[in-house]
C-alpha positions in Angstrom: -46.2 68.8 5.3 -46.5 65.3 3.8 -43.7 64.1 1.6 -46.4 62.6 -0.6 -47.4 66.0 -2.0 -46.1 66.9 -5.4 -43.4 69.6 -5.9 -46.0 71.9 -7.3 -48.0 71.8 -4.1 -44.8 72.0 -1.9 -43.8 75.1 -3.8 -46.9 76.8 -2.6 -47.6 75.3 0.8 -44.3 73.8 2.0 -42.4 75.0 5.0 -45.1 77.0 6.7 -48.4 75.6 8.1 -50.4 78.4 9.9 -52.5 77.5 12.9 -56.1 78.7 13.4 -56.1 82.5 13.4 -52.6 82.9 12.1 -51.7 84.6 8.8 -52.0 82.6 5.6 -49.0 84.3 4.2 -45.6 83.6 5.8 -45.0 86.5 8.3 -41.8 88.5 8.4 -40.2 88.1 11.8 -38.1 91.2 11.6 -36.3 90.8 14.9 -32.8 90.0 15.9 -33.7 88.5 19.3 -36.4 86.5 21.1 -37.9 86.5 24.6 -37.5 83.8 27.2 -38.3 83.5 30.9 -36.3 80.5 32.1 -32.5 80.9 32.1 -32.1 77.1 32.2 -34.1 76.9 28.9 -31.8 79.5 27.3 -28.8 77.5 28.5 -30.2 74.4 26.9 -30.6 76.3 23.6 -27.0 77.3 23.7 -25.9 73.7 24.5 -28.0 72.4 21.5 -30.2 70.4 23.9 -33.4 72.2 22.9 -34.7 73.6 19.6 -35.6 77.3 19.4 -34.4 80.6 18.1 -31.6 82.3 20.0 -30.5 85.0 17.6 -31.3 85.7 14.0 -27.7 85.2 12.9 -28.3 81.5 13.6 -32.0 81.0 13.1 -35.2 83.0 12.6 -38.8 81.9 12.1 -39.2 83.4 8.6 -35.8 82.1 7.5 -36.6 78.7 9.0 -39.9 78.4 7.1 -38.1 79.1 3.8 -35.4 76.5 4.7 -38.0 73.9 5.5 -39.7 74.4 2.1 -36.4 74.2 0.2 -35.4 71.0 2.1 -38.8 69.5 1.3 -38.5 70.4 -2.4 -35.0 68.9 -2.6 -35.8 65.8 -0.5 -33.2 66.6 2.1 -33.2 66.4 5.9 -32.5 70.1 6.5 -31.3 73.3 5.0 -29.5 76.5 6.0 -30.2 79.8 4.2 -27.3 82.2 3.9 -26.5 85.6 2.5 -25.5 84.6 -1.1 -24.7 81.7 -3.3 -21.0 82.3 -2.8 -21.5 82.0 0.9 -23.3 78.8 0.4 -20.4 77.2 -1.5 -17.8 78.5 1.0 -19.7 77.3 4.1 -20.5 74.0 2.5 -16.8 73.4 2.0 -15.4 74.9 5.2 -17.8 72.8 7.2 -15.7 69.7 6.6 -12.5 71.1 5.0 -9.6 72.9 6.7 -6.1 74.0 5.8 -3.9 71.2 4.5 -6.8 69.4 3.0 -8.2 69.4 -0.6 -11.1 69.0 -2.9 -11.7 67.8 -6.4 -13.9 70.0 -8.6 -15.3 70.0 -12.1 -13.5 72.5 -14.3 -16.9 73.5 -15.8 -17.9 76.1 -13.3 -19.2 79.7 -12.9 -16.3 82.1 -13.0 -16.8 83.3 -9.4 -16.9 79.8 -8.1 -13.7 78.8 -10.1 -11.9 81.9 -8.6 -13.1 81.0 -5.1 -11.7 77.5 -5.4 -8.6 78.3 -7.4 -7.5 81.5 -5.6 -9.3 82.3 -2.3 -9.4 78.7 -0.9 -5.8 78.2 -1.8 -4.9 81.3 0.2 -6.7 79.6 3.2 -4.6 76.4 2.7 -7.3 74.3 0.9 -6.1 73.0 -2.4 -8.4 72.3 -5.4 -7.7 69.9 -8.2 -9.9 70.6 -11.3 -11.0 67.7 -13.6 -12.8 67.7 -16.9 -16.3 66.3 -16.9 -15.2 63.7 -19.5 -12.3 62.4 -17.3 -12.5 58.7 -16.7 -13.5 57.2 -13.4 -10.0 55.8 -13.0 -8.4 59.2 -13.6 -10.6 60.9 -11.0 -10.0 58.1 -8.4 -6.2 58.5 -9.0 -6.5 62.1 -7.7 -8.0 61.1 -4.3 -5.7 60.8 -1.3 -6.1 60.8 2.5 -6.5 64.6 2.6 -9.3 64.8 0.0 -12.6 65.8 1.6 -15.2 66.2 -1.2 -16.0 66.3 -4.9 -17.8 69.4 -6.3 -19.7 70.1 -9.5 -22.6 72.0 -11.1 -25.6 70.2 -12.4 -25.5 72.5 -15.4 -22.2 74.3 -15.9 -22.5 78.1 -16.1 -22.0 79.1 -18.8 -20.5 76.0 -20.5 -23.9 74.2 -20.0 -22.2 70.8 -19.6 -24.5 68.3 -17.9 -22.9 66.7 -14.8 -22.3 63.0 -15.0 -23.9 61.8 -11.8 -23.4 58.1 -12.5 -19.6 58.4 -12.9 -18.9 60.9 -10.2 -21.2 59.4 -7.6 -19.5 56.0 -8.3 -16.1 57.6 -7.6 -17.5 59.2 -4.4 -18.8 55.9 -3.1 -15.5 54.1 -3.8 -13.5 56.9 -2.1 -15.9 57.5 0.8 -16.3 61.1 -0.2 -19.4 63.3 -0.3 -20.6 64.7 -3.6 -21.5 68.4 -3.4 -23.6 69.7 -6.3 -24.6 73.3 -7.2 -28.2 72.9 -8.4 -28.8 76.6 -9.2 -29.4 76.4 -12.9 -31.8 73.5 -12.7 -33.5 74.4 -9.4 -35.2 71.8 -7.2 -38.1 71.7 -9.5 -36.2 70.4 -12.6 -33.7 68.2 -10.8 -33.2 66.6 -7.3 -29.5 65.7 -7.2 -30.0 63.5 -4.1 -31.9 61.0 -6.4 -28.7 60.6 -8.4 -26.1 60.2 -5.7 -25.4 63.7 -4.4 -25.0 64.2 -0.7 -25.0 68.0 -0.3 -26.7 70.6 -2.6 -26.0 74.3 -2.8 -28.0 77.1 -4.4 -27.7 80.7 -5.3 -31.3 81.4 -4.3 -30.9 84.8 -6.0 -31.5 83.1 -9.3 -34.5 80.9 -10.2 -35.6 80.3 -6.6 -36.2 84.1 -6.1 -36.9 84.5 -9.8 -37.5 88.3 -9.7 -34.0 89.6 -9.1 -34.9 91.3 -5.8 -33.3 89.2 -3.1 -29.7 88.1 -2.7 -29.3 84.7 -1.0 -28.0 81.2 -1.0 -28.7 77.9 0.7 -27.1 74.5 1.6 -29.3 71.4 1.7 -28.2 68.2 3.4 -29.4 64.9 1.9 -28.8 63.0 5.1 -27.5 60.2 3.0 -23.8 60.1 3.7 -21.9 58.1 6.4 -19.7 60.7 8.0 -18.2 58.2 10.5 -15.9 56.6 7.9 -12.5 57.8 9.2 -12.3 61.0 7.1 -14.4 63.5 9.0 -13.2 63.9 12.5 -14.9 67.3 12.8 -18.3 65.5 12.7 -17.4 62.6 14.8 -15.0 63.8 17.5 -16.0 66.2 20.4 -16.4 69.8 19.4 -14.7 72.0 22.1 -16.9 75.0 21.2 -20.0 73.1 22.3 -18.8 71.3 25.4 -17.6 68.3 23.6 -20.7 67.5 21.6 -20.3 64.9 18.9 -22.5 65.8 15.9 -22.9 62.3 14.3 -23.7 60.8 17.7 -26.1 63.5 18.7 -27.8 64.4 15.4 -27.4 61.3 13.3 -28.4 62.0 9.6 -28.6 65.7 10.3 -25.0 66.0 11.7 -23.6 67.9 8.7 -26.3 70.6 8.4 -26.5 71.0 12.2 -22.8 71.6 12.5 -22.9 74.1 9.6 -25.6 76.1 11.3 -24.2 76.2 14.8 -20.6 76.6 14.0 -20.1 78.0 10.4 -23.1 80.3 10.5 -22.4 81.3 14.2 -18.8 82.1 13.6 -18.8 83.5 10.0 -22.2 85.3 10.3 -23.3 85.2 6.6 -27.0 84.7 7.4 -30.0 85.5 5.2 -32.1 88.4 6.4 -35.7 87.7 7.3 -37.0 90.1 4.6 -34.9 88.3 1.9 -36.2 85.0 3.2 -39.8 86.3 2.9 -39.2 87.6 -0.7 -37.4 84.4 -1.7 -40.2 82.2 -0.3 -42.7 84.2 -2.4 -40.5 83.3 -5.4 -40.6 79.6 -4.5 -44.4 79.7 -4.7 -44.3 80.1 -8.4 -41.1 78.2 -9.2 -42.9 75.3 -10.9 -44.8 77.6 -13.2 -41.8 79.7 -14.1 -39.3 76.8 -14.7 -41.6 75.2 -17.2 -41.9 78.5 -19.1 -38.2 79.2 -18.8 -37.4 75.8 -20.2 -40.0 75.9 -23.0 -38.9 79.4 -24.1 -35.2 78.4 -24.1 -35.7 75.3 -26.2 -37.7 77.2 -28.8 -35.2 80.1 -28.9 -32.3 77.6 -29.2 -34.0 75.9 -32.1 -34.5 79.2 -33.8 -30.9 80.2 -33.4 -29.7 76.8 -34.5 -31.3 77.5 -37.9 -30.1 81.1 -38.4 -27.5 81.6 -41.1 -25.5 84.1 -39.0 -25.2 81.8 -35.9 -22.1 79.5 -35.8 -23.2 77.3 -32.9 -25.8 77.0 -30.2 -25.6 75.2 -26.8 -28.7 74.1 -24.8 -28.8 70.7 -23.0 -32.0 69.5 -24.5 -31.1 70.2 -28.1 -30.8 66.7 -29.8 -27.5 67.7 -31.4 -25.8 68.4 -28.0 -23.1 66.0 -26.7 -24.8 65.8 -23.3 -28.3 65.3 -24.7 -28.6 61.7 -23.4 -27.6 62.8 -19.9 -30.0 65.7 -20.0 -32.8 63.4 -20.8 -32.0 61.4 -17.7 -31.3 64.1 -15.2 -33.4 67.0 -16.5 -36.7 65.2 -17.5 -38.9 68.3 -16.7 -36.7 70.7 -18.7 -33.2 72.2 -18.8 -33.9 75.6 -17.4 -33.5 79.1 -18.9 -29.8 79.4 -20.0 -28.5 78.9 -23.5 -25.4 80.1 -25.2 -24.4 80.7 -28.8 -21.8 82.3 -31.1 -22.1 84.6 -34.1 -20.1 83.5 -37.1 -18.0 86.6 -37.6 -16.7 86.7 -34.0 -16.4 88.8 -30.9 -16.9 92.3 -32.4 -20.2 91.3 -34.0 -21.3 89.5 -30.8 -21.0 92.8 -29.0 -22.8 94.7 -31.8 -25.6 92.1 -31.6 -26.0 92.7 -27.9 -26.2 96.5 -28.4 -28.8 96.0 -31.2 -31.3 94.2 -29.0 -34.4 96.3 -28.1 -36.5 94.2 -25.8 -33.8 92.0 -24.2 -31.5 93.6 -21.7 -27.7 93.4 -21.1 -27.4 92.2 -17.5 -24.9 90.4 -15.3 -27.6 88.5 -13.4 -29.4 85.4 -14.7 -32.4 83.2 -13.7 -35.1 85.8 -13.4 -38.3 86.6 -15.3 -36.8 89.0 -17.8 -34.6 87.8 -20.7 -31.0 89.1 -20.6 -27.8 88.5 -22.4 -24.1 88.8 -21.4 -20.6 88.3 -22.9 -18.9 86.2 -20.1 -15.4 86.3 -21.5 -15.2 90.1 -20.8 -17.3 90.1 -17.6 -18.1 87.1 -15.3 -15.0 85.2 -16.4 -12.7 88.1 -17.2 -10.6 87.4 -14.1 -9.6 84.0 -15.6 -6.9 83.4 -18.1 -7.9 82.5 -21.6 -6.8 78.9 -20.9 -8.9 78.8 -17.7 -11.9 80.4 -19.6 -11.8 77.6 -22.1 -11.7 75.0 -19.2 -14.9 76.6 -17.8 -16.5 76.4 -21.2 -16.2 80.1 -22.1 -15.1 80.8 -25.7 -14.3 84.4 -26.8 -17.4 84.6 -28.9 -19.8 83.1 -26.4 -23.1 85.0 -25.7 -25.0 83.8 -22.7 -28.7 84.2 -22.8 -30.8 84.0 -19.6 -34.2 83.3 -21.2 -37.2 84.8 -19.3 -40.9 84.1 -19.4 -42.0 86.7 -21.9 -43.9 85.8 -25.0 -41.5 83.6 -27.1 -42.5 85.3 -30.3 -41.5 88.7 -29.0 -38.1 87.3 -27.9 -37.5 85.6 -31.3 -38.5 88.8 -33.1 -36.0 90.8 -31.1 -33.2 88.4 -31.7 -34.1 88.3 -35.4 -34.0 92.0 -35.9 -30.6 92.2 -34.1 -29.2 89.4 -36.2 -30.7 90.8 -39.4 -29.2 94.2 -38.6 -25.8 92.6 -38.5 -26.5 91.0 -41.8 -27.1 94.4 -43.4 -24.0 95.9 -41.8 -21.9 93.0 -43.2 -23.3 93.5 -46.7 -22.6 97.2 -46.6 -18.9 96.5 -45.8 -18.3 94.8 -49.2 
């Protein structure tokens, strides 16, 4: 598929090009194994001398087509689909980071990611230093030492909604010879391509907007092919790999060294692969990504503006509100829209925030985000509850914060539902005096 096609066309036609007489829809190859007739060919597959499918844990035709489409949409050289977004983050890090080494990460992260980096990876001997997004370039550079392997951040913090400062962090990475790893889940490849702004590796929870229907768990890692791994810091990609008869990834696979190693070592050994059926469902989601993201973004901006003017709302956060501190960055990095997540607080506090949630009639209370139906959540008592209050604030979670995952319903119906829930609180407050 030509790189000259627009993202809208790639969403529909990327990754899979049927031949004459083959299905127009991507087929589900629901098989763990594949037939061969020549033992020498199979040996070459295992030695990475030939391309082909050995076993679905490592690759599968349906999963491969989805991976190709995602790589095309992001502008990368290759992608690996995995079982969840958490698996994508973990494998992206473990691919180049081992015990005794460390990473630098933005403190504005999803609670599960923060816990992975702050607790689980430390138990594996990998240390994480968290930095605020407004830290100076000099401050971030001062944290880099010979054991630092990467810098990690989210394009839009979940649920803090801080917009990542690519200019500053990519500058740090270039000066320190470190790859920049970015979670692009909340923007999706339709609204932002981090490789254009200096990122080197992109991860996704494909369970969110890429699927879009809350039916298929999954994650993905995309390699930009734009980082020099042979710079003295990444011996695992340069020196011989004893598990593949001494193959040297950079020497053998050039710009695809990182993603090849991740597939044939991380996915092979840890086994967190995406199932063919989930790849089929997620690929269907990608076919309408461009339509959905425009609607998510438009609905979110309208709802944010409505909430901003409501007398019972104390604050509203959405990247493309002109009053936001990150508005100028959002205009640069999120030109096509800022996605479907906004947050806000109700003036009288946490108790009323929970009453508001219970008063909604159309909108659901749900842990998930990034799908067609609008939902709300109180992160401080759910997704970020395992964090201390101090760490919650670092992640952008205040006690009164309500997270809204804005769907693609009629915006008037959504505003009316929010309005009746807020007005109901208004009546309750009056009755207490």
